[in-house]
Every structure is written in C-alpha cells, then in structure tokens.
N, C-alpha and C positions, 0 to 999 in steps of 0.2 A: 431392113436396108437403110431406112432413114437414120437409125441410130448410128450405123456405120459411117454414113456421110457426115453426120454431126461430129462424130469422133475424129474423122480425118480433118475436118475443117478446124476444130479446136487444136489438133496437133500441129497443123500448118501454122496457125496463129501463134501457138506457143513457140515453135521453131523460129518464126519471124521475130518474135519478141526477144528470144535468146540471142539472135544475131545482132539485133539493135543494141541490146545491153552489152554484148561483147564489144561492139564498135565504140559505144560510149565509155566503157571501161578503158579501152586502149587510148582513146582521146584524153581521158582524165589522167592516165599514166604519163602520156606524152606531155601534157600541160604541167604536170607535177615536176617532171624532169626539167622542162624548160624553166620553170619557176625557180627550182634549186640552182640551176646554172646562172640565171639572172641575178639571184641573190648573192651568189658567190662573186660574180663580176661586180656587183654593187659594192660589196664589202671591200674588194680589192681597190676599186676606184675611190672609195671613201678614205681608205688608208693612204693612198697616194695623195689625195687631196689634203689630208692633214699634214703629211710630210712636206708638201709644197707650201702650205701655209706657214709651217714652222720655219722653212728656209726663207720665205718672204720676210717674216718677222725678224729673223736673224740679220738678213741683209739690210733691212730698214734700220735696225739698231746700229749696225756698223756704219751706215750712211749718216745717221744722226751723230754718232760719236766722232766721225771724221769731220762733219760739218761744224760741230761745236769746237773741235780741236783747231780747225782753220780759223774759226771766228775768234777764238781765244788767242791765236798766234798774232793776229794783227788788230786786236781790239785796242781801244783807247788807252787802257791801263797797261798794256804790255810794253809799248815803246813810245818814246817821246817824239814830238814833231821833228826835232833836230835829227834824231836817229832815222826817222822815216825819210827825211830829205837826203841823208847820207846814203841810205839804201837805194833810193831812186837814182841818185847820181852814179853809184857803182853799177847798178843794173844798166843804166844808159851807156856808160863807158864800155861795159862788156858787150852790149849789143853793137856798139860802133866798131869795136875791135873785131867781132865776129863778121860783121858786114864787110869790113875791109879785107879780111882774110878770104871771104867768099868771092869778092870781086877780083882779087889778084890771082 
C-alpha cells in the first residue's frame, strides 16, 4: 500500500510540473510574439525617423540656399548705394500710393 501512495504522490507531482511547464511555455510563446511585434514596430518607427531626418535636412538646405540667395541679392557687391537709395524712394512712393488708395 505504501508503494501505491508513493506512486500516486509522484504522479501528482509530475502532473503538477507538467502544468507549470505548459504555463511557462505559453508565457514564453506570448512573450516571443510580443517581442516580434515590438521589433516590427521599432523597425517601422526607425524607418519613419530616417525619412523625417532626410526631410529636415532637405528643408534646412532649402532654407540655407534661400537665405544665401537673399543675402546675395542685397549684399554690398550686388548694388551700389545710389541704386539702394533709388529703390528705397520707389518703395516709399509705392507705399504712399497704396496708402492713398486705401484711404479713399
């Protein structure tokens, strides 16, 4: 009889261990699936990040080129003082004319 109860005890322990192993395997599978999904999302975000960085660089280069263009447009070498004064007068005249038209 003692051998039978030892046998039942070991079988119960074995069944308990099998259940625990099954639960651990399921958790490992779930963790693996989550890890794969997270890695996929990470890759997607890294790709988006690199695209956004390229767009930023492109916009910065456009901004620099426009800035250098506008600097070159009115730099010291581009027009003389006399021409600058003439432009200022013409702009002032146009502003006065616009102001008069808006007031009437």
